[in-house]
NUGUNU-833372 format. One record per residue (C-alpha): residue number from 0; x, y, z. Coordinates in pm, 1 decimal. Example, Ala and Ser with C-alpha at 12.3 -4.5 7.8 and 13.67 -1.06 7.14 Angstrom:
REC   seq          X          Y          Z
REC     0     1230.0     -450.0      780.0
REC     1     1367.0     -106.0      714.0
END
This chain:
REC   seq          X          Y          Z
REC     0    11073.1    11128.2     6597.0
REC     1    10708.7    11237.1     6594.7
REC     2    10626.6    10995.8     6878.3
REC     3    10920.8    11129.1     7079.0
REC     4    10808.9    11491.0     7037.0
REC     5    10451.6    11395.3     7115.4
REC     6    10558.3    11227.4     7440.1
REC     7    10755.9    11529.4     7555.2
REC     8    10469.5    11759.6     7462.3
REC     9    10242.8    11559.8     7696.9
REC    10    10505.3    11570.4     7973.8
REC    11    10540.1    11946.6     7928.1
REC    12    10163.8    11989.9     7959.6
REC    13    10154.0    11776.8     8276.3
REC    14    10442.1    11970.2     8428.0
REC    15    10274.0    12302.1     8353.8
REC    16     9953.8    12177.4     8515.1
REC    17    10135.6    12081.2     8834.7
REC    18    10315.0    12417.5     8842.9
REC    19     9978.3    12595.4     8842.4
REC    20     9808.9    12348.1     9074.6
REC    21    10089.7    12286.8     9325.3
REC    22    10370.1    12527.9     9247.1
REC    23    10371.3    12726.1     9574.1
REC    24    10620.8    12500.3     9760.2
REC    25    10865.1    12526.7     9472.1
REC    26    10805.3    12902.7     9442.2
REC    27    10886.0    12949.9     9811.3
REC    28    11205.7    12745.9     9778.8
REC    29    11332.8    12941.4     9478.6
REC    30    11236.0    13280.1     9621.6
REC    31    11312.3    13246.2     9992.8
REC    32    11566.0    12964.2    10032.7
REC    33    11772.4    13028.1     9720.0
REC    34    11712.7    13402.2     9781.0
REC    35    11654.8    13475.7     9413.3
REC    36    11363.3    13712.2     9478.4
REC    37    11268.5    13714.4     9848.0
REC    38    10928.6    13864.8     9917.5
REC    39    10861.4    13942.5     9552.7
REC    40    10504.3    13850.0     9455.7
REC    41    10572.3    13934.9     9090.3
REC    42    10797.5    13629.7     9070.0
REC    43    10508.6    13411.5     9184.4
REC    44    10293.6    13552.6     8906.3
REC    45    10577.5    13489.1     8660.3
REC    46    10602.4    13125.2     8771.8
REC    47    10227.8    13081.3     8722.2
REC    48    10249.3    13232.7     8375.2
REC    49    10530.9    12990.6     8290.6
REC    50    10313.6    12701.6     8407.0
REC    51    10020.5    12823.3     8198.9
REC    52    10244.5    12868.6     7894.9
REC    53    10373.0    12511.0     7932.5
REC    54    10013.1    12386.6     7923.0
REC    55     9948.2    12530.4     7576.0
REC    56     9910.8    12245.2     7323.6
REC    57     9974.4    12285.2     6953.9
REC    58     9599.9    12244.5     6896.7
REC    59     9506.0    12531.9     7128.6
REC    60     9163.4    12681.6     7046.0
REC    61     9130.9    12437.5     6754.1
REC    62     9043.9    12125.5     6950.1
REC    63     8852.7    12159.6     7276.3
REC    64     8750.0    11889.1     7522.7
REC    65     8419.9    11871.1     7706.4
REC    66     8448.0    11926.9     8083.7
REC    67     8177.6    11836.8     8334.7
REC    68     7931.8    12094.2     8203.8
REC    69     7698.9    12129.2     8509.1
REC    70     7998.2    12187.1     8737.3
REC    71     8169.6    12406.2     8476.4
REC    72     7865.1    12633.2     8449.6
REC    73     7828.4    12656.4     8828.4
REC    74     8199.7    12723.9     8885.7
REC    75     8222.7    12991.5     8618.0
REC    76     7899.9    13150.9     8745.9
REC    77     8044.1    13160.1     9097.8
REC    78     8372.0    13319.0     8984.1
REC    79     8186.2    13577.0     8772.3
REC    80     7963.6    13648.5     9071.9
REC    81     8273.6    13712.0     9284.6
REC    82     8406.3    13954.9     9023.1
REC    83     8074.1    14142.0     9009.0
REC    84     8050.5    14159.0     9388.0
REC    85     8404.8    14301.5     9406.4
REC    86     8279.0    14599.2     9199.6
REC    87     7912.6    14635.5     9297.4
REC    88     7892.2    14511.9     9654.9
REC    89     8225.6    14580.3     9817.0
REC    90     8276.0    14796.8    10125.4
REC    91     8548.0    14599.0    10304.8
REC    92     8796.9    14478.3    10042.2
REC    93     8809.2    14765.6     9793.1
REC    94     9186.9    14781.7     9826.7
REC    95     9219.7    14410.6     9743.3
REC    96     9013.8    14425.1     9425.7
REC    97     9301.4    14475.4     9181.1
REC    98     9499.9    14187.1     9328.8
REC    99     9195.1    13959.6     9335.4
REC   100     9111.6    14038.1     8972.7
REC   101     9456.1    13909.9     8875.8
REC   102     9380.7    13588.9     9066.1
REC   103     9052.8    13548.5     8878.7
REC   104     9229.1    13600.9     8545.2
REC   105     9462.7    13313.0     8635.1
REC   106     9161.1    13097.9     8721.6
REC   107     8991.4    13169.3     8387.4
REC   108     9316.2    13103.9     8198.7
REC   109     9374.5    12776.6     8383.7
REC   110     9022.2    12655.4     8308.5
REC   111     9053.0    12759.0     7944.1
REC   112     9379.6    12571.3     7900.8
REC   113     9246.8    12263.4     8079.1
REC   114     8971.4    12224.4     7820.1
REC   115     9241.3    12254.6     7552.1
REC   116     9486.5    11994.3     7683.0
REC   117     9455.1    11648.3     7524.2
REC   118     9318.1    11361.9     7731.2
REC   119     9623.5    11160.5     7629.9
REC   120     9824.3    11342.2     7896.3
REC   121     9675.2    11088.5     8140.0
REC   122     9950.8    10845.5     8033.4
REC   123    10216.1    11067.7     8190.5
REC   124    10046.1    11266.8     8466.2
REC   125    10124.2    11027.4     8753.0
REC   126    10498.4    10996.8     8686.1
REC   127    10529.9    11374.2     8641.4
REC   128    10340.1    11422.5     8968.9
REC   129    10574.8    11184.7     9152.4
REC   130    10889.0    11369.9     9048.7
REC   131    10740.0    11719.7     9080.9
REC   132    10622.2    11665.9     9439.0
REC   133    10948.4    11492.7     9528.8
REC   134    11151.0    11795.9     9417.2
REC   135    10925.5    12026.6     9620.7
REC   136    10963.6    11803.7     9928.2
REC   137    11340.5    11799.0     9891.0
REC   138    11334.6    12179.3     9866.8
REC   139    11144.9    12194.1    10197.1
REC   140    11394.9    11960.6    10365.9
REC   141    11687.8    12172.3    10243.6
REC   142    11513.3    12486.9    10369.1
REC   143    11453.4    12336.8    10713.7
REC   144    11812.0    12213.6    10745.3
REC   145    11955.5    12551.2    10650.0
REC   146    11710.2    12761.0    10853.8
REC   147    11872.2    12849.9    11190.0
REC   148    11535.0    12957.6    11334.0
REC   149    11358.8    12624.9    11272.9
REC   150    11365.5    12355.6    11538.4
REC   151    11194.2    12020.6    11577.1
REC   152    10844.6    12067.5    11712.1
REC   153    10772.6    12365.0    11487.0
REC   154    10546.6    12323.9    11187.2
REC   155    10749.4    12252.7    10874.8
REC   156    10738.8    12543.2    10629.9
REC   157    10976.9    12773.0    10445.6
REC   158    11001.4    13089.8    10653.1
REC   159    11005.4    13432.5    10492.6
REC   160    10983.6    13794.0    10604.2
REC   161    11187.2    14034.5    10813.8
REC   162    11388.4    13907.7    11114.4
REC   163    11160.1    13876.4    11413.1
REC   164    10852.2    13869.0    11189.8
REC   165    10927.3    13558.4    10985.7
REC   166    10636.7    13333.9    10898.9
REC   167    10557.3    13038.9    10674.9
REC   168    10264.3    12855.1    10522.6
REC   169    10272.7    12484.5    10617.1
REC   170     9944.8    12413.5    10437.7
REC   171    10095.3    12438.8    10087.7
REC   172    10358.1    12181.3    10186.9
REC   173    10101.6    11948.9    10342.7
REC   174     9899.3    11968.0    10019.5
REC   175    10211.5    11891.6     9816.0
REC   176    10275.1    11589.1    10038.9
REC   177     9916.6    11471.3     9984.9
REC   178     9950.0    11498.3     9606.7
REC   179    10285.1    11320.0     9620.4
REC   180    10143.0    11047.0     9844.2
REC   181     9858.8    10978.1     9600.3
REC   182    10079.3    10985.0     9288.8
REC   183    10336.8    10751.2     9446.2
REC   184    10067.4    10502.6     9551.3
REC   185     9917.9    10503.5     9201.5
REC   186    10263.9    10475.1     9042.5
REC   187    10360.1    10175.9     9254.9
REC   188    10019.5    10010.7     9209.1
REC   189    10025.0    10006.9     8828.9
REC   190     9970.5     9673.7     8661.0
REC   191    10287.6     9480.1     8583.1
REC   192    10495.7     9738.0     8765.2
REC   193    10846.6     9613.3     8839.0
REC   194    10952.7     9521.1     9189.7
REC   195    11224.3     9789.5     9184.0
REC   196    10971.6    10062.6     9100.8
REC   197    10738.9     9936.4     9374.1
REC   198    11017.5     9973.6     9631.3
REC   199    11098.1    10326.4     9512.2
REC   200    10728.2    10421.3     9518.9
REC   201    10685.4    10280.0     9869.6
REC   202    10990.9    10473.2     9991.8
REC   203    10848.7    10794.3     9847.5
REC   204    10511.8    10720.4    10011.3
REC   205    10686.3    10706.0    10348.2
REC   206    10876.5    11026.0    10266.4
REC   207    10551.6    11208.0    10185.7
REC   208    10389.9    11084.0    10506.8
REC   209    10685.9    11217.9    10706.3
REC   210    10653.4    11558.2    10537.0
REC   211    10278.7    11557.1    10603.4
REC   212    10336.6    11492.4    10973.3
REC   213    10606.3    11759.8    10993.6
REC   214    10368.4    12021.8    10855.1
REC   215    10133.4    11939.4    11141.8
REC   216     9824.6    12030.2    10936.7
REC   217     9521.1    11889.8    11115.8
REC   218     9291.0    11922.9    10816.5
REC   219     9540.1    11749.9    10584.2
REC   220     9603.1    11464.9    10827.4
REC   221     9231.8    11419.4    10890.6
REC   222     9143.6    11425.2    10519.3
REC   223     9420.1    11174.4    10443.6
REC   224     9278.0    10936.4    10704.2
REC   225     8924.9    10987.7    10566.2
REC   226     9048.5    10916.3    10212.5
REC   227     9223.4    10598.7    10327.2
REC   228     8902.8    10481.9    10497.1
REC   229     8699.0    10552.0    10180.1
REC   230     8948.5    10355.1     9972.3
REC   231     8939.8    10057.6    10207.1
REC   232     8561.0    10054.7    10233.2
REC   233     8498.5    10059.7     9858.3
REC   234     8777.7     9815.9     9766.7
REC   235     8755.4     9550.0    10036.1
REC   236     8410.2     9455.3     9909.6
REC   237     8577.3     9302.0     9602.6
REC   238     8799.0     9073.3     9809.4
REC   239     8705.8     8781.5    10027.2
REC   240     8898.2     8739.0    10355.8
REC   241     9072.6     8432.3    10209.1
REC   242     9185.2     8618.5     9895.4
REC   243     9302.1     8916.5    10100.1
REC   244     9498.3     8692.3    10337.5
REC   245     9658.1     8509.1    10044.8
REC   246     9761.7     8837.4     9882.1
REC   247     9909.3     8981.2    10202.2
REC   248    10103.1     8662.5    10282.7
REC   249    10255.6     8619.3     9937.1
REC   250    10638.4     8640.2     9934.1
REC   251    10648.2     8964.3     9735.0
REC   252    10390.5     9131.3     9962.5
REC   253    10576.8     9024.9    10274.9
REC   254    10904.7     9159.8    10136.1
REC   255    10749.6     9491.0    10030.8
REC   256    10568.5     9533.0    10364.0
REC   257    10864.4     9432.1    10582.7
REC   258    11135.4     9640.4    10413.6
REC   259    11017.1     9981.5    10546.4
REC   260    10991.9     9840.5    10898.8
REC   261    11337.7     9684.0    10877.3
REC   262    11481.5    10009.8    10744.1
REC   263    11304.8    10205.5    11017.8
REC   264    11432.2     9977.8    11295.8
REC   265    11784.3    10001.9    11155.9
REC   266    11759.7    10381.2    11144.2
REC   267    11639.1    10396.8    11505.0
REC   268    11926.3    10173.3    11616.4
REC   269    12181.0    10394.3    11440.4
REC   270    12015.7    10722.4    11549.3
REC   271    11798.2    10674.6    11862.0
REC   272    11694.9    11041.5    11854.6
REC   273    11471.6    10959.7    11554.3
REC   274    11233.6    10778.4    11788.9
REC   275    11218.4    11080.1    12018.2
REC   276    11128.1    11303.0    11723.4
REC   277    10849.5    11066.7    11616.1
REC   278    10701.4    11047.4    11965.6
REC   279    10723.6    11427.6    11996.5
REC   280    10518.9    11488.6    11681.1
REC   281    10285.2    11199.9    11761.6
REC   282    10208.1    11343.2    12104.8
REC   283    10152.7    11690.6    11957.8
REC   284     9915.6    11568.5    11686.5
REC   285     9720.6    11341.6    11922.4
REC   286     9713.9    11614.7    12187.2
REC   287     9563.7    11872.3    11950.3
REC   288     9294.6    11641.5    11820.5
REC   289     9201.6    11510.3    12164.9
REC   290     9195.8    11859.2    12322.5
REC   291     8959.0    11988.0    12053.2
REC   292     8731.3    11685.0    12088.3
REC   293     8718.3    11727.5    12467.3
REC   294     8646.9    12098.9    12423.7
REC   295     8366.3    12016.0    12182.7
REC   296     8215.7    11785.5    12445.5
REC   297     8274.2    12035.0    12725.5
REC   298     8492.6    11785.6    12912.3
REC   299     8812.2    11822.3    13113.5
REC   300     9159.9    11736.9    12990.0
REC   301     9420.6    11519.9    13163.8
REC   302     9525.7    11809.6    13388.0
REC   303     9173.5    11845.6    13523.5
REC   304     9120.3    12179.8    13349.9
REC   305     8831.8    12251.4    13116.1
REC   306     8951.7    12165.2    12764.1
REC   307     8984.7    12458.4    12526.5
REC   308     8988.1    12487.9    12148.5
REC   309     9311.8    12594.7    11981.5
REC   310     9328.6    12928.3    11801.8
REC   311     9210.7    12811.1    11459.1
REC   312     8927.8    12607.5    11607.0
REC   313     8812.7    12902.8    11818.5
REC   314     8788.2    13111.9    11501.6
REC   315     8566.2    12849.8    11337.6
REC   316     8344.6    12821.5    11644.8
REC   317     8300.7    13198.6    11637.9
REC   318     8216.7    13175.1    11267.4
REC   319     7940.8    12924.5    11335.7
REC   320     7809.9    13151.7    11609.0
REC   321     7812.5    13447.4    11368.7
REC   322     7613.6    13249.1    11112.5
REC   323     7358.9    13158.0    11379.3
REC   324     7312.7    13522.8    11472.4
REC   325     7286.5    13621.6    11104.6
REC   326     7021.3    13359.0    11031.8
REC   327     6818.0    13441.6    11341.1
REC   328     6866.9    13818.2    11348.6
REC   329     6877.0    13921.5    10982.5
REC   330     6756.3    13640.3    10753.6
REC   331     6667.0    13883.1    10473.3
REC   332     7027.4    14000.8    10464.0
REC   333     7133.7    13652.3    10357.4
REC   334     6938.5    13677.7    10032.9
REC   335     7207.5    13896.7     9875.6
REC   336     7474.5    13848.7    10139.4
REC   337     7666.9    14119.5    10319.1
REC   338     7918.0    14188.8    10041.8
REC   339     8249.5    14086.0     9896.2
REC   340     8488.2    13953.3    10164.7
REC   341     8267.3    14109.8    10430.0
REC   342     8355.0    13851.8    10692.5
REC   343     8646.3    13605.3    10711.4
REC   344     8517.1    13277.4    10852.1
REC   345     8789.4    13020.7    10770.9
REC   346     8498.8    12798.3    10661.0
REC   347     8461.5    12864.2    10285.7
REC   348     8114.8    12716.1    10240.0
REC   349     7971.1    12932.1    10519.7
REC   350     8157.9    13236.8    10396.1
REC   351     7978.3    13210.4    10062.4
REC   352     7645.8    13224.5    10249.2
REC   353     7739.6    13531.6    10454.9
REC   354     7919.2    13724.7    10181.7
REC   355     7753.4    13610.2     9856.3
REC   356     7409.4    13523.4     9989.5
REC   357     7180.8    13233.1     9911.5
REC   358     7259.8    13219.1     9540.1
REC   359     7636.2    13212.3     9592.8
REC   360     7596.9    12948.5     9863.3
REC   361     7381.5    12727.4     9638.9
REC   362     7632.0    12754.1     9353.0
REC   363     7920.2    12661.5     9579.9
REC   364     7728.8    12375.2     9744.1
REC   365     7618.1    12241.4     9402.8
REC   366     7979.9    12229.4     9285.2
REC   367     8080.5    12014.9     9580.8
REC   368     7771.1    11797.3     9559.0
REC   369     7838.3    11712.5     9194.8
REC   370     8212.5    11662.2     9238.5
REC   371     8156.1    11451.9     9550.3
REC   372     7908.2    11231.4     9364.8
REC   373     8145.2    11183.0     9070.5
REC   374     8440.5    11110.5     9301.4
REC   375     8244.3    10845.2     9488.0
REC   376     8152.4    10684.6     9154.4
REC   377     8519.2    10666.3     9059.8
REC   378     8611.9    10523.4     9399.6
REC   379     8329.3    10267.5     9391.3
REC   380     8334.9    10152.7     9028.2
REC   381     8696.1    10233.2     8944.1
REC   382     8821.4    10513.5     8723.6
REC   383     8860.2    10480.2     8349.2
REC   384     9190.4    10669.1     8335.8
REC   385     9466.5    10756.1     8579.9
REC   386     9395.3    11127.2     8565.7
REC   387     9032.1    11059.0     8658.4
REC   388     9136.4    10845.5     8956.5
REC   389     9389.5    11108.8     9062.5
REC   390     9127.6    11386.0     9044.1
REC   391     8872.3    11182.6     9242.8
REC   392     9106.8    11101.8     9529.8
REC   393     9253.3    11452.3     9530.8
REC   394     8898.7    11574.9     9586.0
REC   395     8875.1    11354.7     9896.4
REC   396     9220.5    11466.3    10012.8
REC   397     9128.8    11835.5     9983.4
REC   398     8770.1    11803.1    10103.1
REC   399     8828.5    11869.6    10473.2
REC   400     9036.4    12180.6    10400.6
REC   401     8761.2    12311.0    10171.2
REC   402     8525.8    12314.4    10467.4
REC   403     8766.2    12407.8    10747.0
REC   404     9024.8    12655.5    10616.6
REC   405     9085.0    12926.9    10362.1
REC   406     8845.1    13138.0    10160.5
REC   407     8633.2    13050.8     9856.7
REC   408     8807.1    13317.2     9644.4
REC   409     9164.8    13188.2     9672.6
REC   410     9354.5    13026.3     9386.3
REC   411     9438.4    12739.3     9622.0
REC   412     9063.5    12670.2     9630.6
REC   413     8963.5    12750.7     9273.1
REC   414     9252.0    12590.6     9080.4
REC   415     9184.8    12237.1     9210.1
REC   416     8813.5    12287.2     9143.0
REC   417     8902.5    12366.4     8781.2
REC   418     9103.0    12043.0     8763.3
REC   419     8816.3    11837.6     8906.1
REC   420     8570.8    12004.6     8668.7
REC   421     8782.7    11908.5     8367.9
REC   422     8849.5    11543.5     8452.9
REC   423     8561.1    11417.2     8671.2
REC   424     8228.5    11299.0     8531.6
REC   425     8329.8    11308.5     8164.4
REC   426     8355.3    11049.1     7887.2
REC   427     8698.7    10913.4     7796.2
REC   428     8785.1    10726.1     7475.1
REC   429     8850.7    10354.2     7534.5
REC   430     9209.0    10389.8     7408.9
REC   431     9296.6    10574.8     7728.5
REC   432     9135.9    10325.2     7966.1
REC   433     9370.5    10138.2     8194.3
REC   434     9468.2     9800.1     8052.3
REC   435     9350.9     9881.0     7698.9
REC   436     9576.7     9731.1     7432.6
REC   437     9542.5     9800.8     7061.5
REC   438     9866.4     9787.8     6867.2
REC   439     9694.4     9901.2     6547.5
REC   440     9579.3    10233.7     6694.7
REC   441     9832.5    10508.4     6613.0
REC   442     9905.0    10777.8     6871.7
REC   443     9695.9    11091.8     6856.8
REC   444     9865.5    11353.9     6643.5
REC   445     9829.2    11675.5     6841.3
REC   446     9981.5    11871.0     6552.5
REC   447     9706.1    11769.1     6310.8
REC   448     9502.4    12058.4     6174.2
REC   449     9146.3    12038.1     6301.7
REC   450     8856.5    12282.8     6294.9
REC   451     8759.2    12442.6     6627.7
REC   452     8511.2    12199.6     6781.3
REC   453     8396.6    12111.2     7130.6
REC   454     8440.9    11736.0     7170.7
REC   455     8352.4    11492.5     7445.3
REC   456     8661.6    11387.2     7636.5
END
């Protein structure tokens, strides 16, 4: 009975973590599609509080786990700096201070609970991630089917707002698809995983890729490609061409690889319009990327006109130009920065330089330098636990968006950084390493009374 309760306690903690980290798609579905509380931001806060409450272990504040201390110190210093700037150096966003302070409280609570959750949750985090992201994806599909205003060619998102002013956020759904894609790949790639589970995992991988394409998020698509390239580069070095060819041509590999293609061909035969939809989105994605590249080179497009950046890219080009003027025209102003949320750049790392000055920029850059180094170590040498591997590849998946969209103060930016800080670059006990077998080792009793200590993970 104790083992059963322990298992469900770990699952509850994992579920709470995903609610805080990736709950927005599910929040939108419950609020806007099911119409339980349309437009109510208090419900979002309530969902986050539920997720945080689910993360509370029975050993809370009595047994703490060591995060990556250099990154932890830099991240907490950056968040505290943002809070101080909102009070002491704020001429633009005074009206947003109360709302932002609530966000920062959530960030501190999430980080606090992460250093309380047991490392043993790594045994369950991947399976919970698979099912959590799948439910969110299904919610998006239901919302799109039932939304009379959505048509193929639009970016996939749950629309909300008044008639005529409805809008959606496709980026939260693209991020959910990225998390689901990674969890499904790790789930299907486990050692001694059954053939049936591998087929289910592969089907869900395809489902997540479809959702990712429907959201039409350039940064998410680009970062997914970059992550795939990193994975191939660091893993192919272990395999000779002969071994790789033998693995790919084995009967099981051929069956697993061919089944999605057979299913896809059958679907196209039954519904030919599926192929038209795929070519439509393919042309749109390729067209956007190619137009921006041509504009960057100052070249002409296929129509013979001078290529132009799209709206989001124009904003980032203007941001770079603004930074150039600031560096050349007022370099002393960059020592302290121009103030809290002084300028929206859509490039978080540059926004820290303009708004928080040199010190804020160095803190932010140090966080990414350390996390990038630890993620590359995991990719190159292999992770010790599944949660470490998940955190490392999530860092790669989110990396492009961290430098091309959003603001450094948002929970969508800070919550994943808290996750990476907790699970990357730390020491794990050998019992949690993948492939470790020790029948004599009893499960960790999370209900055991222990004095409040700070332990290595």
